[in-house]
MITI-589454 format. One record per residue (C-alpha): residue number from 1; residue in one letter; chain; x, y, z negated. Coordinates in steps of 0.02 Angstrom, whole numbers. Layout:
     k   r   c        x        y        z
   NUM   A   A        X        Y        Z
...
***
This chain:
     k   r   c        x        y        z
     1   M   A     1296     -409     -643
     2   P   A     1191     -498     -774
     3   F   A     1137     -399     -925
     4   R   A     1044     -429    -1086
     5   A   A      922     -322    -1180
     6   P   A      951     -267    -1359
     7   R   A      859     -377    -1483
     8   A   A      739     -236    -1529
     9   P   A      672      -77    -1449
    10   L   A      787       72    -1438
    11   E   A      715      160    -1588
    12   A   A      743        6    -1695
    13   A   A      908      -56    -1620
    14   P   A     1030     -146    -1735
    15   A   A     1171      -46    -1809
    16   H   A     1299     -120    -1691
    17   V   A     1196      -68    -1537
    18   T   A     1219      117    -1509
    19   P   A     1081      220    -1427
    20   A   A     1194      254    -1277
    21   I   A     1219       68    -1245
    22   A   A     1034       32    -1266
    23   V   A      985      170    -1145
    24   G   A     1117      111    -1021
    25   V   A     1051      -67    -1026
    26   N   A      874       -7     -999
    27   E   A      933       96     -850
    28   L   A     1013      -58     -774
    29   A   A      848     -150     -800
    30   R   A      754       -7     -718
    31   K   A      869      -11     -567
    32   R   A      846     -198     -552
    33   L   A      658     -173     -561
    34   V   A      667      -47     -418
    35   S   A      767     -172     -314
    36   V   A      638     -309     -347
    37   V   A      495     -194     -296
    38   L   A      590     -148     -138
    39   L   A      608     -334     -100
    40   I   A      421     -357     -125
    41   Y   A      392     -213       -2
    42   L   A      507     -290      129
    43   L   A      425     -460      107
    44   A   A      255     -378      132
    45   I   A      319     -318      301
    46   F   A      416     -472      359
    47   E   A      319     -615      278
    48   G   A      213     -622      435
    49   S   A      366     -635      546
    50   I   A      430     -783      444
    51   R   A      262     -868      464
    52   K   A      252     -834      651
    53   Y   A      431     -851      712
    54   V   A      530     -951      584
    55   A   A      427    -1082      490
    56   P   A      245    -1083      548
    57   Q   A      221    -1257      476
    58   F   A      246    -1184      302
    59   G   A      140    -1030      332
    60   Q   A       12    -1067      197
    61   Y   A      151    -1072       67
    62   I   A      250     -924      135
    63   F   A       93     -820      113
    64   F   A      129     -821      -74
    65   I   A      315     -784      -59
    66   R   A      299     -613     -143
    67   D   A      213     -675     -300
    68   P   A      365     -750     -391
    69   F   A      458     -585     -371
    70   L   A      307     -489     -433
    71   I   A      296     -599     -588
    72   Y   A      483     -575     -615
    73   A   A      458     -386     -607
    74   Y   A      323     -400     -741
    75   V   A      435     -508     -851
    76   L   A      578     -385     -829
    77   A   A      466     -239     -875
    78   T   A      400     -329    -1029
    79   R   A      572     -382    -1090
    80   F   A      647     -208    -1076
    81   G   A      495     -104    -1122
    82   L   A      473      -24     -951
    83   W   A      283      -22     -951
    84   P   A      197      147     -976
    85   R   A      147      166    -1158
    86   H   A       -5      277    -1141
    87   S   A      -96      220     -984
    88   G   A     -279      183    -1009
    89   F   A     -295      118     -831
    90   L   A     -153       -6     -859
    91   R   A     -236      -73    -1017
    92   L   A     -401      -84     -927
    93   S   A     -323     -178     -781
    94   V   A     -249     -306     -902
    95   V   A     -416     -327     -990
    96   M   A     -501     -349     -822
    97   G   A     -373     -481     -773
    98   I   A     -407     -579     -932
    99   L   A     -594     -560     -906
   100   G   A     -568     -621     -728
   101   V   A     -494     -784     -794
   102   L   A     -644     -807     -910
   103   W   A     -763     -763     -768
   104   L   A     -682     -892     -656
   105   G   A     -705    -1021     -794
   106   L   A     -889     -978     -809
   107   Q   A     -913     -987     -621
   108   T   A     -829    -1158     -617
   109   S   A     -936    -1223     -760
   110   V   A    -1094    -1168     -670
   111   G   A    -1045    -1208     -490
   112   G   A     -946    -1366     -524
   113   V   A     -764    -1413     -504
   114   S   A     -698    -1437     -328
   115   D   A     -537    -1413     -232
   116   T   A     -617    -1275     -130
   117   R   A     -673    -1178     -283
   118   A   A     -503    -1199     -365
   119   L   A     -406    -1139     -213
   120   L   A     -522     -993     -177
   121   G   A     -531     -948     -361
   122   V   A     -344     -937     -388
   123   N   A     -320     -837     -228
   124   G   A     -468     -726     -272
   125   W   A     -401     -688     -446
   126   R   A     -233     -648     -367
   127   S   A     -312     -527     -244
   128   Y   A     -416     -437     -376
   129   F   A     -301     -427     -527
   130   L   A     -120     -483     -502
   131   Y   A      -55     -331     -409
   132   V   A     -150     -195     -504
   133   P   A      -21     -171     -645
   134   L   A      114     -146     -513
   135   A   A       44       26     -475
   136   F   A       68       89     -652
   137   L   A      239        7     -672
   138   V   A      302       90     -513
   139   G   A      221      254     -562
   140   E   A      312      252     -729
   141   Q   A      486      198     -675
   142   F   A      519      262     -499
   143   R   A      627      418     -489
   144   A   A      666      543     -353
   145   A   A      803      440     -273
   146   D   A      692      285     -271
   147   L   A      552      375     -179
   148   T   A      675      443      -52
   149   R   A      749      270      -30
   150   F   A      578      195        9
   151   G   A      543      334      132
   152   K   A      709      313      223
   153   I   A      690      125      238
   154   T   A      517      148      311
   155   L   A      583      272      439
   156   W   A      724      154      487
   157   L   A      605        8      510
   158   V   A      474       98      614
   159   V   A      590      112      765
   160   P   A      624      -74      793
   161   I   A      443     -113      748
   162   A   A      387        9      884
   163   V   A      495      -86     1008
   164   L   A      416     -250      950
   165   V   A      242     -176      970
   166   A   A      282     -123     1149
   167   V   A      347     -297     1193
   168   Q   A      191     -376     1117
   169   F   A       75     -258     1210
   170   F   A      150     -293     1381
   171   S   A      174     -481     1353
   172   P   A       43     -612     1399
   173   M   A      -88     -645     1267
   174   N   A      -24     -821     1232
   175   A   A      161     -776     1232
   176   P   A      262     -833     1080
   177   I   A      297     -651     1036
   178   N   A      110     -634     1006
   179   V   A       50     -801      938
   180   G   A      210     -869      862
   181   I   A      321    -1018      902
   182   A   A      207    -1155      835
   183   A   A      160    -1288      962
   184   D   A        5    -1332      862
   185   K   A     -131    -1209      911
   186   E   A     -204    -1217      736
   187   L   A      -41    -1139      672
   188   Q   A      -38    -1001      802
   189   F   A      -95     -825      762
   190   K   A     -224     -765      887
   191   G   A     -245     -578      878
   192   L   A     -393     -472      926
   193   G   A     -408     -433     1111
   194   L   A     -411     -261     1189
   195   N   A     -468     -323     1358
   196   A   A     -450     -478     1464
   197   E   A     -262     -456     1479
   198   R   A     -203     -367     1322
   199   L   A     -200     -407     1136
   200   R   A     -191     -280      997
   201   P   A       -9     -288      939
   202   S   A       17     -347      761
   203   G   A      201     -300      747
   204   P   A      293     -406      619
   205   F   A      128     -450      533
   206   T   A        8     -592      568
   207   S   A     -139     -474      594
   208   T   A     -172     -298      652
   209   A   A     -232     -251      477
   210   G   A      -56     -267      409
   211   Q   A       17     -168      554
   212   Q   A     -111      -30      521
   213   Q   A      -50      -13      341
   214   F   A      131        3      398
   215   V   A       95      133      532
   216   A   A      -15      237      415
   217   T   A      116      241      277
   218   A   A      257      276      400
   219   C   A      154      423      465
   220   A   A      137      487      286
   221   F   A      325      479      255
   222   V   A      365      563      422
   223   L   A      250      710      384
   224   A   A      315      724      205
   225   F   A      496      736      263
   226   L   A      453      856      405
   227   L   A      365      975      286
   228   V   A      515      985      170
   229   P   A      631     1134      202
   230   A   A      784     1082      302
   231   A   A      901     1133      161
   232   R   A      821     1006       44
   233   R   A      786      868      168
   234   R   A      885      708      141
   235   V   A      849      640      315
   236   S   A      925      707      475
   237   L   A      810      795      596
   238   L   A      858      673      734
   239   T   A      806      525      625
   240   L   A      640      609      588
   241   L   A      604      648      771
   242   V   A      645      471      826
   243   A   A      538      400      685
   244   A   A      394      517      730
   245   A   A      403      461      911
   246   A   A      403      279      854
   247   V   A      249      307      745
   248   L   A      157      390      889
   249   S   A      207      246     1004
   250   C   A      137      120      880
   251   V   A      -26      216      873
   252   A   A      -36      235     1063
   253   L   A      -16       48     1093
   254   S   A     -113      -12      942
   255   G   A     -285      -15     1022
   256   S   A     -348       13      845
   257   R   A     -472      148      800
   258   G   A     -432      122      617
   259   T   A     -247      158      644
   260   L   A     -284      315      743
   261   L   A     -413      380      620
   262   Q   A     -303      343      469
   263   C   A     -157      439      546
   264   L   A     -273      584      589
   265   M   A     -336      582      410
   266   T   A     -155      592      350
   267   G   A     -133      744      461
   268   L   A     -288      824      384
   269   F   A     -217      797      210
   270   A   A      -57      879      269
   271   V   A     -157     1029      328
   272   S   A     -242     1037      158
   273   I   A      -73     1077       81
   274   G   A      -88     1241      174
   275   I   A     -240     1278       65
   276   V   A     -192     1211     -106
   277   G   A       -3     1205      -92
   278   R   A      128     1320     -167
   279   G   A      242     1433      -67
   280   A   A      203     1531       90
   281   A   A      330     1438      197
   282   L   A      264     1266      150
   283   K   A       83     1319      172
   284   A   A      116     1390      345
   285   K   A      214     1238      401
   286   A   A       79     1122      331
   287   I   A      -50     1202      445
   288   V   A       54     1226      602
   289   L   A      159     1067      608
   290   P   A       23      931      597
   291   T   A      -90     1028      716
   292   T   A       51     1044      842
   293   L   A       94      859      831
   294   V   A      -87      807      857
   295   L   A     -109      920     1009
   296   L   A       57      864     1083
   297   A   A       13      681     1057
   298   A   A     -158      705     1137
   299   V   A      -79      783     1292
   300   L   A       60      655     1310
   301   Y   A      -42      499     1270
   302   P   A     -118      470     1443
   303   V   A       44      524     1527
   304   L   A      169      414     1434
   305   F   A       55      267     1396
   306   P   A      -77      261     1534
   307   E   A     -116       77     1511
   308   G   A     -125       94     1323
   309   F   A     -236      247     1340
   310   S   A     -354      160     1461
   311   A   A     -368        6     1350
   312   F   A     -397      113     1196
   313   V   A     -533      217     1279
   314   N   A     -623       60     1338
   315   R   A     -608      -14     1164
   316   W   A     -677      145     1084
   317   N   A     -825      153     1205
   318   S   A     -871      -30     1184
   319   A   A     -859      -19      994
   320   A   A     -962      141      994
   321   A   A    -1096       55     1097
   322   A   A    -1100      -89      972
   323   E   A    -1120       34      828
   324   T   A    -1270      127      895
   325   G   A    -1367       61      746
   326   F   A    -1257      163      630
   327   E   A    -1303      345      614
   328   G   A    -1146      445      647
   329   G   A    -1059      309      748
   330   V   A     -885      260      689
   331   F   A     -892      384      546
   332   G   A    -1061      320      492
   333   R   A     -992      144      492
   334   A   A     -847      201      382
   335   L   A     -966      282      258
   336   Y   A    -1075      126      262
   337   G   A     -947       46      146
   338   F   A    -1010      155        4
   339   V   A    -1186       83        7
   340   D   A    -1170      -87       91
   341   F   A    -1156     -179      -75
   342   I   A    -1327     -120     -135
   343   R   A    -1416     -245      -21
   344   L   A    -1332     -388     -115
   345   V   A    -1373     -337     -294
   346   D   A    -1533     -440     -296
   347   V   A    -1466     -576     -182
   348   V   A    -1308     -643     -264
   349   P   A    -1308     -745     -426
   350   A   A    -1275     -655     -590
   351   L   A    -1098     -725     -597
   352   G   A    -1071     -708     -410
   353   Y   A    -1042     -853     -292
   354   G   A     -863     -870     -355
   355   L   A     -697     -779     -350
   356   G   A     -628     -788     -174
   357   Y   A     -790     -840      -91
   358   G   A     -807     -672       -5
   359   S   A     -633     -681       72
   360   N   A     -575     -724      247
   361   A   A     -504     -886      177
   362   S   A     -680     -935      126
   363   I   A     -739     -911      305
   364   L   A     -593    -1012      375
   365   M   A     -628    -1152      251
   366   R   A     -815    -1143      290
   367   A   A     -851    -1137      104
   368   T   A    -1035    -1149       58
   369   V   A    -1135    -1131     -102
   370   D   A    -1311    -1203     -102
   371   G   A    -1313    -1197       87
   372   V   A    -1255    -1015       95
   373   M   A    -1088     -961      171
   374   P   A    -1043     -817       52
   375   G   A     -899     -758      160
   376   Q   A    -1021     -701      294
   377   L   A    -1113     -589      171
   378   A   A     -963     -478      136
   379   E   A     -943     -350      275
   380   T   A     -857     -221      164
   381   D   A     -748     -230       10
   382   F   A     -884     -168     -108
   383   A   A    -1000     -303      -41
   384   R   A     -860     -429      -70
   385   H   A     -858     -379     -254
   386   M   A    -1042     -425     -266
   387   V   A    -1011     -594     -184
   388   D   A     -856     -636     -286
   389   L   A     -900     -562     -456
   390   G   A    -1087     -537     -462
   391   P   A    -1183     -374     -487
   392   L   A    -1119     -331     -662
   393   F   A     -933     -367     -648
   394   G   A     -933     -315     -465
   395   A   A    -1007     -145     -506
   396   G   A     -879     -125     -644
   397   Y   A     -737     -158     -522
   398   I   A     -809      -29     -402
   399   V   A     -817      100     -542
   400   F   A     -636       59     -589
   401   R   A     -578       92     -411
   402   A   A     -676      254     -396
   403   A   A     -619      319     -566
   404   L   A     -437      281     -525
   405   V   A     -450      377     -361
   406   V   A     -528      527     -449
   407   W   A     -391      526     -581
   408   L   A     -256      509     -450
   409   L   A     -329      651     -347
   410   R   A     -322      765     -499
   411   Q   A     -138      721     -524
   412   V   A     -102      754     -341
   413   L   A     -189      923     -340
   414   S   A      -97      974     -498
   415   A   A       71      923     -423
   416   T   A       35     1007     -257
   417   R   A      -17     1171     -338
   418   R   A      130     1179     -459
   419   A   A      272     1114     -350
   420   S   A      323     1141     -170
   421   D   A      319      954     -141
   422   P   A      214      877       -1
   423   L   A      249      695      -47
   424   P   A      109      670     -176
   425   M   A      -24      730      -54
   426   M   A       47      628       90
   427   L   A       52      468      -11
   428   F   A     -124      501      -76
   429   A   A     -186      516      103
   430   Y   A     -153      330      119
   431   A   A     -170      267      -59
   432   G   A     -329      363      -99
   433   Y   A     -425      295       49
   434   T   A     -359      118       27
   435   L   A     -401      113     -159
   436   L   A     -575      179     -128
   437   L   A     -633       95       34
   438   G   A     -492      -16       96
   439   Q   A     -504     -206      103
   440   I   A     -392     -213      -49
   441   S   A     -469     -372     -119
   442   G   A     -493     -459       47
   443   H   A     -328     -449      141
   444   G   A     -156     -494       72
   445   S   A      -59     -356      159
   446   I   A     -184     -223      109
   447   T   A     -180     -285      -71
   448   V   A        6     -261      -93
   449   Y   A       12     -102       11
   450   G   A     -132      -21      -81
   451   W   A      -70      -49     -258
   452   L   A      114      -19     -216
   453   F   A       80      148     -132
   454   A   A      -38      198     -271
   455   G   A      113      175     -385
   456   L   A      225      276     -270
   457   C   A       95      415     -270
   458   I   A       87      414     -461
   459   A   A      277      422     -468
   460   A   A      283      565     -342
   461   C   A      161      665     -449
   462   R   A      260      631     -607
   463   V   A      424      682     -526
   464   A   A      351      840     -450
   465   L   A      277      896     -617
   466   Q   A      435      871     -719
   467   P   A      541     1020     -775
   468   A   A      711     1052     -700
   469   P   A      851      932     -748
   470   S   A      965      989     -889
   471   Q   A     1139      952     -950
   472   W   A     1086      793    -1039
   473   L   A     1041      708     -875
   474   A   A     1143      553     -833
   475   A   A     1301      590     -734
   476   A   A     1401      468     -629
   477   E   A     1584      443     -669
   478   P   A     1710      408     -531
   479   A   A     1718      225     -580
   480   G   A     1531      210     -550
   481   R   A     1486      190     -734
   482   Q   A     1351      292     -818
   483   R   A     1388      411     -961
   484   W   A     1254      504    -1058
   485   A   A     1281      678    -1125
   486   R   A     1132      661    -1241
   487   V   A     1020      513    -1282
   488   S   A      892      588    -1400
   489   R   A      762      583    -1260
   490   P   A      751      488    -1095
   491   P   A      831      564     -940
   492   Q   A      718      669     -829
   493   R   A      717      657     -641
   494   R   A      747      776     -499
   495   P   A      611      818     -374
   496   W   A      609      680     -243
   497   M   A      691      778     -103
   498   A   A      790      912     -196
   499   R   A      979      920     -183
   500   T   A      997     1054     -314
   501   P   A      921     1059     -489
   502   G   A      755     1145     -515
   503   R   A      597     1156     -416
   504   P   A      522     1306     -327
***
């Protein structure tokens, strides 16, 4: 049902607009915002399927299908005052976005105007700045029920996606289920190969990078729900077990070291709750449950998925042989992302080569600047910042990411120590790594996943740290309308998984 905002903020509402009406309208706006964000999440998952199986000829336009809804969410938040009022990181992200526009103008004035620079510049600005405010908006407005809703939807989706992954794995490499329905080979999506006969499944996405984000976040939700006491769990045990099996199946057939390592890292973060968490029962379960699941998966992997296991082992060995130059192997390569950008500080121009020139799109377009292909210089995301933004602005963006992760970790530790709630830590297991080292400015799926789940993590911390609900909380009437017992302060939220008021 359409609704309109009062003509002024709640504290300055006209005489004929009562506080109860104003608060009710804002709550309707908040619920609409949650629905829009959920739509953005679903589009992040299924946008690739639309491009592969429905309209491949319009794939380059469908890639941006989420952006109008994101802008609508920002307009909705601005109109109804849903933005956080005291967030330094939000203000800084807006300032950086404005500076990014000015920076793009300077780069264009120096490098010259061209269609390539315009296309890469707009897409680059989008990747760096457009989705950042979403994290703080979600963190401010999402409540307990919203977090649970996101978790349930993810668990429901992982089962059919696991079936799709299995079909893709056992299908020929050039089958439509893998490359899409386009007859034109330039519009087909060729995935990375595991061996001469098998491709790495990409699920509903156009690349394995997107599928990795989905599996890692699904793993986080599964562990979060499993660690909750059964009396407070809002998901049936059968649903959880089926979802857990689906996640393990996706990992087993992924052929991706990154997917496996990210899920193992999520398990380690779950075990850490046994050290810093609150409550003997939760701490014991946090140590025993993830360890048991990992051991069980290791035993069953070669038994249930022998072909997937063989392909994965061969992939691991060949990749390890190629990484002999990295001290520490795969782990050394992961840590290489922290220092890779240093080699470019004295190489790139002061303003950078241009926003978007370090992206995959730049490589596909064979973009060059003074005979250099900047896209080939960016092996990691930090290095991409040097290529796109230059040493000064690039270093500033790196500091912003690192500072945000440190701040978020402090919130997560505080929430985990004070509340028997595993969700903040589980969401941080994904969001923390992605914000710090993920390809968040270089891949569309990782961009939306990283900032969205950072927001969910912020919201989970806020919900876990809130006091118990009181009598002035909104109550639902039989007719479905909202009534408010007291409106002198905004309603507080329940813990994300609790059925009864209060937190342990």
